[in-house]
N, CA and C atoms as an extended XYZ file, in Angstrom:
486
Properties=species:S:1:pos:R:3:atomname:S:1:resname:S:1:resid:I:1 pbc="F F F"
N        -8.990       -5.650        1.137 N   LEU     1
C        -7.995       -4.708        1.618 CA  LEU     1
C        -8.653       -3.335        1.588 C   LEU     1
N        -9.039       -2.830        2.756 N   LEU     2
C        -9.775       -1.565        2.849 CA  LEU     2
C        -8.891       -0.464        3.412 C   LEU     2
N        -9.016        0.718        2.825 N   VAL     3
C        -8.272        1.882        3.277 CA  VAL     3
C        -9.274        3.019        3.436 C   VAL     3
N        -9.338        3.610        4.612 N   GLY     4
C       -10.268        4.702        4.870 CA  GLY     4
C       -10.719        4.687        6.311 C   GLY     4
N       -12.052        4.815        6.531 N   ASP     5
C       -12.596        4.689        7.881 CA  ASP     5
C       -13.926        3.962        7.830 C   ASP     5
N       -14.423        3.560        9.001 N   ASN     6
C       -15.662        2.776        9.078 CA  ASN     6
C       -16.706        3.512        9.929 C   ASN     6
N       -17.916        2.965       10.071 N   PRO     7
C       -18.961        3.644       10.851 CA  PRO     7
C       -18.617        3.872       12.316 C   PRO     7
N       -17.648        3.145       12.856 N   ALA     8
C       -17.198        3.375       14.231 CA  ALA     8
C       -16.143        4.484       14.286 C   ALA     8
N       -15.922        5.140       13.142 N   ASN     9
C       -14.925        6.207       13.015 CA  ASN     9
C       -13.507        5.717       13.317 C   ASN     9
N       -13.279        4.448       13.012 N   SER    10
C       -11.937        3.876       13.163 CA  SER    10
C       -11.249        3.870       11.808 C   SER    10
N       -10.001        4.261       11.811 N   ALA    11
C        -9.228        4.269       10.574 CA  ALA    11
C        -8.947        2.843       10.126 C   ALA    11
N        -8.896        2.656        8.814 N   MET    12
C        -8.530        1.363        8.227 CA  MET    12
C        -7.338        1.599        7.308 C   MET    12
N        -6.297        0.817        7.517 N   ARG    13
C        -5.104        0.889        6.691 CA  ARG    13
C        -4.885       -0.471        6.054 C   ARG    13
N        -4.283       -0.457        4.890 N   GLY    14
C        -3.990       -1.710        4.200 CA  GLY    14
C        -2.523       -2.057        4.335 C   GLY    14
N        -2.234       -3.327        4.496 N   PHE    15
C        -0.848       -3.794        4.622 CA  PHE    15
C        -0.595       -4.891        3.598 C   PHE    15
N         0.576       -4.853        2.991 N   LEU    16
C         0.977       -5.839        1.996 CA  LEU    16
C         2.338       -6.394        2.366 C   LEU    16
N         2.520       -7.687        2.144 N   SER    17
C         3.794       -8.331        2.423 CA  SER    17
C         4.136       -9.267        1.267 C   SER    17
N         5.364       -9.181        0.772 N   PHE    18
C         5.817      -10.004       -0.340 CA  PHE    18
C         7.051      -10.785        0.069 C   PHE    18
N         7.062      -12.059       -0.262 N   ASP    19
C         8.189      -12.951       -0.008 CA  ASP    19
C         9.270      -12.672       -1.056 C   ASP    19
N        10.503      -12.459       -0.614 N   LEU    20
C        11.602      -12.159       -1.530 CA  LEU    20
C        12.509      -13.354       -1.783 C   LEU    20
N        12.115      -14.531       -1.307 N   SER    21
C        12.986      -15.692       -1.459 CA  SER    21
C        13.198      -16.084       -2.920 C   SER    21
N        12.325      -15.612       -3.816 N   PHE    22
C        12.490      -15.927       -5.241 CA  PHE    22
C        13.675      -15.193       -5.858 C   PHE    22
N        14.169      -14.151       -5.196 N   ILE    23
C        15.305      -13.390       -5.726 CA  ILE    23
C        16.591      -14.027       -5.214 C   ILE    23
N        17.387      -14.506       -6.120 N   SER    24
C        18.640      -15.175       -5.777 CA  SER    24
C        19.556      -14.251       -4.992 C   SER    24
N        20.235      -14.816       -4.000 N   SER    25
C        21.205      -14.010       -3.249 CA  SER    25
C        22.368      -13.603       -4.148 C   SER    25
N        22.490      -14.218       -5.322 N   GLY    26
C        23.526      -13.863       -6.281 CA  GLY    26
C        23.109      -12.770       -7.253 C   GLY    26
N        21.902      -12.220       -7.074 N   ALA    27
C        21.447      -11.145       -7.955 CA  ALA    27
C        22.413       -9.969       -7.858 C   ALA    27
N        22.802       -9.445       -9.014 N   VAL    28
C        23.797       -8.362       -9.021 CA  VAL    28
C        23.181       -6.975       -9.133 C   VAL    28
N        21.940       -6.882       -9.460 N   GLY    29
C        21.332       -5.561       -9.551 CA  GLY    29
C        19.841       -5.630       -9.777 C   GLY    29
N        19.129       -4.807       -9.058 N   ILE    30
C        17.683       -4.692       -9.246 CA  ILE    30
C        17.459       -3.608      -10.291 C   ILE    30
N        16.897       -4.002      -11.413 N   GLU    31
C        16.599       -3.043      -12.475 CA  GLU    31
C        15.365       -2.219      -12.116 C   GLU    31
N        14.325       -2.926      -11.627 N   SER    32
C        13.100       -2.225      -11.243 CA  SER    32
C        12.250       -3.127      -10.358 C   SER    32
N        11.402       -2.487       -9.575 N   ALA    33
C        10.405       -3.180       -8.761 CA  ALA    33
C         9.140       -2.328       -8.811 C   ALA    33
N         8.092       -2.897       -9.365 N   ILE    34
C         6.828       -2.181       -9.544 CA  ILE    34
C         5.731       -2.920       -8.781 C   ILE    34
N         5.039       -2.197       -7.908 N   LEU    35
C         3.909       -2.756       -7.183 CA  LEU    35
C         2.652       -2.517       -8.015 C   LEU    35
N         1.918       -3.593       -8.273 N   ASN    36
C         0.641       -3.540       -8.994 CA  ASN    36
C        -0.458       -3.849       -7.997 C   ASN    36
N        -1.446       -2.973       -7.927 N   LEU    37
C        -2.529       -3.129       -6.965 CA  LEU    37
C        -3.835       -2.783       -7.667 C   LEU    37
N        -4.811       -3.680       -7.583 N   TYR    38
C        -6.079       -3.471       -8.278 CA  TYR    38
C        -7.081       -2.760       -7.373 C   TYR    38
N        -7.481       -1.565       -7.790 N   LYS    39
C        -8.495       -0.764       -7.099 CA  LYS    39
C        -9.862       -1.278       -7.529 C   LYS    39
N       -10.619       -1.814       -6.558 N   GLN    40
C       -11.852       -2.532       -6.873 CA  GLN    40
C       -13.114       -1.679       -6.755 C   GLN    40
N       -13.280       -0.995       -5.633 N   THR    41
C       -14.510       -0.232       -5.407 CA  THR    41
C       -14.277        0.776       -4.289 C   THR    41
N       -15.282        1.597       -4.026 N   SER    42
C       -15.206        2.519       -2.884 CA  SER    42
C       -16.591        2.654       -2.272 C   SER    42
N       -16.625        3.098       -1.030 N   HIS    43
C       -17.875        3.341       -0.301 CA  HIS    43
C       -17.823        4.756        0.245 C   HIS    43
N       -18.958        5.430        0.239 N   GLY    44
C       -18.987        6.809        0.705 CA  GLY    44
C       -18.204        7.678       -0.262 C   GLY    44
N       -17.575        8.697        0.267 N   ASP    45
C       -16.724        9.574       -0.545 CA  ASP    45
C       -15.399        9.741        0.181 C   ASP    45
N       -14.581        8.691        0.195 N   PRO    46
C       -13.350        8.744        0.987 CA  PRO    46
C       -12.381        9.825        0.531 C   PRO    46
N       -12.354       10.112       -0.730 N   TYR    47
C       -11.380       11.079       -1.229 CA  TYR    47
C       -11.683       12.495       -0.736 C   TYR    47
N       -12.955       12.855       -0.674 N   ARG    48
C       -13.313       14.172       -0.145 CA  ARG    48
C       -13.400       14.126        1.369 C   ARG    48
N       -14.074       13.116        1.885 N   ALA    49
C       -14.330       13.049        3.321 CA  ALA    49
C       -13.053       12.963        4.142 C   ALA    49
N       -12.097       12.199        3.683 N   LEU    50
C       -10.892       12.002        4.490 CA  LEU    50
C        -9.817       13.029        4.195 C   LEU    50
N       -10.154       13.971        3.383 N   GLU    51
C        -9.242       15.083        3.141 CA  GLU    51
C        -9.756       16.355        3.805 C   GLU    51
N       -11.029       16.332        4.216 N   ASN    52
C       -11.696       17.540        4.705 CA  ASN    52
C       -11.596       18.647        3.666 C   ASN    52
N       -11.799       18.237        2.432 N   CYS    53
C       -11.679       19.123        1.284 CA  CYS    53
C       -12.994       19.865        1.078 C   CYS    53
N       -12.959       21.183        0.850 N   PRO    54
C       -14.201       21.918        0.606 CA  PRO    54
C       -14.830       21.485       -0.716 C   PRO    54
N       -16.138       21.627       -0.804 N   ILE    55
C       -16.854       21.284       -2.032 CA  ILE    55
C       -16.887       22.524       -2.923 C   ILE    55
N       -16.581       22.461       -4.219 N   PRO    56
C       -16.112       21.256       -4.904 CA  PRO    56
C       -14.630       21.012       -4.627 C   PRO    56
N       -14.291       19.769       -4.503 N   CYS    57
C       -12.915       19.386       -4.236 CA  CYS    57
C       -12.205       19.157       -5.562 C   CYS    57
N       -11.121       19.824       -5.787 N   VAL    58
C       -10.445       19.687       -7.073 CA  VAL    58
C        -9.202       18.808       -7.000 C   VAL    58
N        -8.672       18.582       -5.817 N   THR    59
C        -7.455       17.784       -5.751 CA  THR    59
C        -7.738       16.340       -5.396 C   THR    59
N        -8.618       16.097       -4.463 N   GLY    60
C        -8.883       14.732       -4.027 CA  GLY    60
C        -7.790       14.245       -3.106 C   GLY    60
N        -8.168       13.602       -2.013 N   ALA    61
C        -7.184       13.034       -1.106 CA  ALA    61
C        -6.459       11.909       -1.823 C   ALA    61
N        -5.286       11.650       -1.390 N   GLU    62
C        -4.483       10.612       -2.013 CA  GLU    62
C        -4.152        9.534       -0.996 C   GLU    62
N        -4.063        8.292       -1.473 N   ILE    63
C        -3.667        7.184       -0.618 CA  ILE    63
C        -2.159        7.037       -0.717 C   ILE    63
N        -1.519        7.178        0.431 N   ALA    64
C        -0.061        7.099        0.491 CA  ALA    64
C         0.394        5.652        0.583 C   ALA    64
N         1.538        5.382       -0.013 N   LEU    65
C         2.198        4.086        0.108 CA  LEU    65
C         3.482        4.305        0.891 C   LEU    65
N         3.628        3.535        1.958 N   THR    66
C         4.786        3.654        2.837 CA  THR    66
C         5.494        2.313        2.930 C   THR    66
N         6.799        2.352        2.916 N   HIS    67
C         7.621        1.151        3.106 CA  HIS    67
C         7.747        0.926        4.608 C   HIS    67
N         7.369       -0.263        5.065 N   VAL    68
C         7.413       -0.610        6.488 CA  VAL    68
C         8.026       -1.996        6.658 C   VAL    68
N         8.278       -2.346        7.909 N   SER    69
C         8.704       -3.712        8.244 CA  SER    69
C         8.010       -4.078        9.545 C   SER    69
N         6.977       -4.927        9.441 N   TYR    70
C         6.213       -5.304       10.633 CA  TYR    70
C         6.425       -6.760       11.042 C   TYR    70
N         7.253       -7.493       10.301 N   GLY    71
C         7.583       -8.849       10.712 CA  GLY    71
C         6.759       -9.917       10.035 C   GLY    71
N         6.771      -11.106       10.638 N   ASP    72
C         6.149      -12.260        9.991 CA  ASP    72
C         4.642      -12.368       10.201 C   ASP    72
N         4.078      -11.562       11.094 N   SER    73
C         2.626      -11.552       11.264 CA  SER    73
C         2.173      -10.127       11.576 C   SER    73
N         0.970       -9.819       11.148 N   LEU    74
C         0.413       -8.484       11.337 CA  LEU    74
C        -0.455       -8.482       12.585 C   LEU    74
N        -0.175       -7.544       13.503 N   THR    75
C        -0.946       -7.421       14.738 CA  THR    75
C        -1.470       -5.995       14.862 C   THR    75
N        -2.331       -5.762       15.839 N   THR    76
C        -2.863       -4.411       16.044 CA  THR    76
C        -1.769       -3.407       16.387 C   THR    76
N        -0.677       -3.860       16.979 N   GLN    77
C         0.430       -2.961       17.312 CA  GLN    77
C         1.127       -2.446       16.049 C   GLN    77
N         0.927       -3.115       14.922 N   ASP    78
C         1.583       -2.715       13.680 CA  ASP    78
C         0.857       -1.590       12.951 C   ASP    78
N        -0.311       -1.199       13.431 N   PHE    79
C        -1.104       -0.166       12.770 CA  PHE    79
C        -0.277        1.105       12.555 C   PHE    79
N         0.508        1.476       13.551 N   ASP    80
C         1.353        2.678       13.466 CA  ASP    80
C         2.832        2.318       13.395 C   ASP    80
N         3.147        1.162       12.814 N   THR    81
C         4.546        0.769       12.710 CA  THR    81
C         5.351        1.878       12.034 C   THR    81
N         6.563        2.127       12.510 N   PRO    82
C         7.358        3.217       11.928 CA  PRO    82
C         7.604        3.027       10.432 C   PRO    82
N         7.621        4.129        9.741 N   SER    83
C         7.868        4.124        8.303 CA  SER    83
C         9.367        4.008        8.031 C   SER    83
N         9.712        3.172        7.073 N   LEU    84
C        11.098        3.122        6.601 CA  LEU    84
C        11.317        4.172        5.526 C   LEU    84
N        10.283        4.413        4.721 N   ALA    85
C        10.354        5.432        3.661 CA  ALA    85
C         8.962        5.718        3.122 C   ALA    85
N         8.721        6.977        2.806 N   ALA    86
C         7.495        7.366        2.113 CA  ALA    86
C         7.753        7.152        0.621 C   ALA    86
N         6.853        6.423       -0.046 N   LEU    87
C         7.071        6.072       -1.448 CA  LEU    87
C         6.192        6.861       -2.410 C   LEU    87
N         5.382        7.740       -1.887 N   GLY    88
C         4.518        8.535       -2.745 CA  GLY    88
C         3.074        8.114       -2.602 C   GLY    88
N         2.283        8.509       -3.597 N   TYR    89
C         0.845        8.259       -3.566 CA  TYR    89
C         0.473        7.302       -4.694 C   TYR    89
N        -0.269        6.261       -4.336 N   ILE    90
C        -0.652        5.257       -5.329 CA  ILE    90
C        -2.050        5.511       -5.881 C   ILE    90
N        -2.876        6.272       -5.171 N   ASP    91
C        -4.253        6.429       -5.614 CA  ASP    91
C        -4.799        7.802       -5.249 C   ASP    91
N        -5.757        8.261       -6.067 N   ASN    92
C        -6.544        9.454       -5.764 CA  ASN    92
C        -7.887        9.324       -6.466 C   ASN    92
N        -8.764       10.275       -6.261 N   ARG    93
C       -10.129       10.195       -6.796 CA  ARG    93
C       -10.174       10.132       -8.317 C   ARG    93
N        -9.120       10.552       -8.989 N   PHE    94
C        -9.140       10.618      -10.443 CA  PHE    94
C        -8.654        9.334      -11.115 C   PHE    94
N        -8.116        8.413      -10.336 N   LYS    95
C        -7.635        7.160      -10.916 CA  LYS    95
C        -8.796        6.179      -11.049 C   LYS    95
N        -8.836        5.446      -12.148 N   PRO    96
C        -9.970        4.534      -12.387 CA  PRO    96
C        -9.908        3.290      -11.519 C   PRO    96
N       -11.026        2.570      -11.492 N   PHE    97
C       -11.074        1.267      -10.834 CA  PHE    97
C       -10.410        0.280      -11.785 C   PHE    97
N        -9.120        0.089      -11.582 N   SER    98
C        -8.303       -0.789      -12.415 CA  SER    98
C        -6.971       -0.980      -11.699 C   SER    98
N        -6.011       -1.566      -12.386 N   THR    99
C        -4.704       -1.795      -11.773 CA  THR    99
C        -3.922       -0.491      -11.680 C   THR    99
N        -3.414       -0.223      -10.488 N   LEU   100
C        -2.571        0.942      -10.236 CA  LEU   100
C        -1.132        0.454      -10.107 C   LEU   100
N        -0.200        1.280      -10.499 N   PHE   101
C         1.214        0.917      -10.482 CA  PHE   101
C         2.016        1.980       -9.753 C   PHE   101
N         3.023        1.540       -8.999 N   ILE   102
C         3.934        2.492       -8.362 CA  ILE   102
C         5.317        1.849       -8.258 C   ILE   102
N         6.327        2.655       -8.520 N   ASP   103
C         7.717        2.188       -8.470 CA  ASP   103
C         8.165        2.091       -7.012 C   ASP   103
N         8.589        0.900       -6.605 N   VAL   104
C         9.069        0.679       -5.235 CA  VAL   104
C        10.515        0.183       -5.245 C   VAL   104
N        11.236        0.478       -6.323 N   THR   105
C        12.605       -0.021       -6.477 CA  THR   105
C        13.498        0.309       -5.287 C   THR   105
N        13.555        1.559       -4.805 N   PRO   106
C        14.436        1.843       -3.662 CA  PRO   106
C        14.075        1.029       -2.419 C   PRO   106
N        12.781        0.813       -2.177 N   ALA   107
C        12.348        0.030       -1.014 CA  ALA   107
C        12.800       -1.421       -1.158 C   ALA   107
N        12.624       -1.980       -2.334 N   LEU   108
C        13.017       -3.372       -2.544 CA  LEU   108
C        14.532       -3.535       -2.413 C   LEU   108
N        15.280       -2.600       -2.943 N   GLN   109
C        16.742       -2.658       -2.808 CA  GLN   109
C        17.139       -2.635       -1.334 C   GLN   109
N        16.481       -1.784       -0.551 N   ASP   110
C        16.757       -1.715        0.883 CA  ASP   110
C        16.382       -3.018        1.584 C   ASP   110
N        15.271       -3.610        1.176 N   ASP   111
C        14.858       -4.890        1.775 CA  ASP   111
C        15.859       -5.999        1.467 C   ASP   111
N        16.438       -5.981        0.282 N   LEU   112
C        17.422       -7.006       -0.060 CA  LEU   112
C        18.718       -6.832        0.724 C   LEU   112
N        19.112       -5.591        0.946 N   VAL   113
C        20.295       -5.327        1.773 CA  VAL   113
C        20.051       -5.829        3.193 C   VAL   113
N        18.808       -5.702        3.661 N   ASN   114
C        18.434       -6.091        5.027 CA  ASN   114
C        17.568       -7.350        5.050 C   ASN   114
N        17.746       -8.219        4.082 N   ARG   115
C        16.826       -9.353        3.922 CA  ARG   115
C        16.818      -10.305        5.111 C   ARG   115
N        17.929      -10.496        5.781 N   VAL   116
C        17.956      -11.393        6.938 CA  VAL   116
C        17.157      -10.774        8.089 C   VAL   116
N        17.429       -9.512        8.401 N   ALA   117
C        16.748       -8.836        9.507 CA  ALA   117
C        15.246       -8.700        9.253 C   ALA   117
N        14.846       -8.592        7.989 N   ARG   118
C        13.426       -8.404        7.646 CA  ARG   118
C        12.751       -9.690        7.216 C   ARG   118
N        13.389      -10.808        7.470 N   GLY   119
C        12.763      -12.097        7.203 CA  GLY   119
C        12.504      -12.370        5.737 C   GLY   119
N        13.334      -11.791        4.855 N   ASN   120
C        13.208      -12.023        3.412 CA  ASN   120
C        11.861      -11.529        2.875 C   ASN   120
N        11.393      -10.385        3.430 N   ARG   121
C        10.101       -9.813        3.041 CA  ARG   121
C        10.256       -8.352        2.631 C   ARG   121
N         9.324       -7.912        1.782 N   SER   122
C         9.173       -6.503        1.434 CA  SER   122
C         7.748       -6.136        1.808 C   SER   122
N         7.572       -5.135        2.693 N   GLN   123
C         6.249       -4.838        3.249 CA  GLN   123
C         5.881       -3.362        3.081 C   GLN   123
N         4.576       -3.136        2.922 N   TYR   124
C         4.065       -1.801        2.598 CA  TYR   124
C         2.759       -1.525        3.343 C   TYR   124
N         2.503       -0.227        3.551 N   ARG   125
C         1.248        0.211        4.196 CA  ARG   125
C         0.574        1.228        3.279 C   ARG   125
N        -0.761        1.150        3.184 N   LEU   126
C        -1.586        2.102        2.453 CA  LEU   126
C        -2.455        2.851        3.446 C   LEU   126
N        -2.504        4.174        3.333 N   ASN   127
C        -3.400        4.935        4.200 CA  ASN   127
C        -3.675        6.327        3.639 C   ASN   127
N        -4.831        6.857        4.053 N   PHE   128
C        -5.161        8.243        3.751 CA  PHE   128
C        -4.423        9.151        4.726 C   PHE   128
N        -4.240       10.430        4.377 N   PRO   129
C        -3.532       11.351        5.280 CA  PRO   129
C        -4.295       11.661        6.565 C   PRO   129
N        -5.635       11.501        6.541 N   VAL   130
C        -6.470       11.757        7.705 CA  VAL   130
C        -7.060       10.417        8.142 C   VAL   130
N        -6.992       10.107        9.426 N   ALA   131
C        -7.446        8.798        9.916 CA  ALA   131
C        -8.957        8.621        9.792 C   ALA   131
N        -9.735        9.639       10.152 N   THR   132
C       -11.198        9.545       10.087 CA  THR   132
C       -11.790       10.941        9.997 C   THR   132
N       -12.999       11.019        9.438 N   ASN   133
C       -13.702       12.306        9.402 CA  ASN   133
C       -14.843       12.341       10.405 C   ASN   133
N       -14.980       11.277       11.204 N   ASN   134
C       -15.969       11.212       12.288 CA  ASN   134
C       -17.409       11.404       11.820 C   ASN   134
N       -17.745       10.895       10.632 N   ASP   135
C       -19.132       11.022       10.165 CA  ASP   135
C       -19.946        9.741       10.383 C   ASP   135
N       -19.366        8.745       11.052 N   SER   136
C       -20.049        7.490       11.381 CA  SER   136
C       -20.579        6.756       10.144 C   SER   136
N       -19.829        6.851        9.046 N   ARG   137
C       -20.165        6.138        7.805 CA  ARG   137
C       -18.896        5.545        7.212 C   ARG   137
N       -19.087        4.534        6.363 N   PHE   138
C       -17.949        4.013        5.616 CA  PHE   138
C       -17.456        5.055        4.631 C   PHE   138
N       -16.190        5.323        4.635 N   ASP   139
C       -15.507        6.131        3.635 CA  ASP   139
C       -14.233        5.361        3.332 C   ASP   139
N       -14.295        4.482        2.336 N   ASP   140
C       -13.138        3.630        2.097 CA  ASP   140
C       -12.969        3.280        0.628 C   ASP   140
N       -11.779        2.823        0.318 N   VAL   141
C       -11.449        2.290       -0.992 CA  VAL   141
C       -11.053        0.839       -0.771 C   VAL   141
N       -11.552       -0.036       -1.633 N   SER   142
C       -11.279       -1.469       -1.537 CA  SER   142
C       -10.323       -1.876       -2.653 C   SER   142
N        -9.270       -2.602       -2.273 N   PHE   143
C        -8.313       -3.154       -3.219 CA  PHE   143
C        -8.400       -4.679       -3.164 C   PHE   143
N        -8.161       -5.336       -4.288 N   VAL   144
C        -8.195       -6.789       -4.357 CA  VAL   144
C        -7.027       -7.354       -3.544 C   VAL   144
N        -7.292       -8.442       -2.824 N   THR   145
C        -6.259       -9.072       -1.995 CA  THR   145
C        -5.642      -10.271       -2.709 C   THR   145
N        -4.639      -10.842       -2.091 N   ALA   146
C        -3.958      -12.013       -2.644 CA  ALA   146
C        -4.868      -13.224       -2.679 C   ALA   146
N        -5.945      -13.228       -1.894 N   ASP   147
C        -6.889      -14.349       -1.882 CA  ASP   147
C        -7.744      -14.405       -3.150 C   ASP   147
N        -7.748      -13.344       -3.911 N   SER   148
C        -8.558      -13.285       -5.116 CA  SER   148
C        -7.904      -14.098       -6.234 C   SER   148
N        -8.740      -14.691       -7.076 N   SER   149
C        -8.219      -15.456       -8.204 CA  SER   149
C        -7.849      -14.556       -9.376 C   SER   149
N        -8.313      -13.317       -9.361 N   SER   150
C        -7.960      -12.397      -10.441 CA  SER   150
C        -7.464      -11.071       -9.871 C   SER   150
N        -6.461      -10.546      -10.501 N   ASN   151
C        -5.880       -9.249      -10.157 CA  ASN   151
C        -5.328       -9.136       -8.741 C   ASN   151
N        -4.640      -10.161       -8.214 N   PRO   152
C        -4.067      -10.018       -6.873 CA  PRO   152
C        -2.919       -9.015       -6.892 C   PRO   152
N        -2.537       -8.482       -5.722 N   PRO   153
C        -1.383       -7.586       -5.670 CA  PRO   153
C        -0.138       -8.320       -6.185 C   PRO   153
N         0.649       -7.625       -6.963 N   LEU   154
C         1.877       -8.207       -7.502 CA  LEU   154
C         3.048       -7.269       -7.263 C   LEU   154
N         4.193       -7.853       -7.004 N   LEU   155
C         5.446       -7.115       -6.961 CA  LEU   155
C         6.261       -7.647       -8.130 C   LEU   155
N         6.370       -6.856       -9.181 N   VAL   156
C         7.056       -7.266      -10.398 CA  VAL   156
C         8.480       -6.747      -10.342 C   VAL   156
N         9.424       -7.684      -10.256 N   VAL   157
C        10.831       -7.339      -10.060 CA  VAL   157
C        11.640       -7.781      -11.275 C   VAL   157
N        12.443       -6.855      -11.785 N   THR   158
C        13.384       -7.166      -12.858 CA  THR   158
C        14.776       -7.022      -12.273 C   THR   158
N        15.562       -8.103      -12.358 N   TYR   159
C        16.900       -8.073      -11.778 CA  TYR   159
C        17.864       -8.871      -12.638 C   TYR   159
N        19.137       -8.645      -12.440 N   LEU   160
C        20.204       -9.315      -13.177 CA  LEU   160
C        20.858      -10.373      -12.302 C   LEU   160
N        21.241      -11.469      -12.938 N   ILE   161
C        22.013      -12.494      -12.247 CA  ILE   161
C        23.257      -12.774      -13.082 C   ILE   161
N        24.333      -13.172      -12.434 N   PRO   162
C        25.569      -13.416      -13.207 CA  PRO   162
C        25.452      -14.641      -14.100 C   PRO   162
């Protein structure tokens, strides 16, 4: 799962989709929903390069997490799928290569209200604020995918049932 840009100066965004069928339709309240995502490595200097930050850069670009709904399969048309909500920033240059956490409770609650229309899924997009810096080099951050045997993305949901 790569977020940043590549040597062709094409932006790379990450997309995540979680099946919500494990949550009973009789659930009476979502206590919390936390997205866990493992930051694995980076190439180039995506935090400075994709922010166009002067040297020395003290803030570092941040990777935004957006609540989206792109359906049952991801296509090239989904790259700019409309945002349902901006959820904040999950990563920046100062965060270590380890598991990152972000509260997505409002997004999950909205997905449950609209679970039929959204195919019983909760979906998210990761991206830098700038698509590319046009330097013809990799500037990206790599996150572990669900295909990995260790540290896959998790949506940890705490909810009440009657």
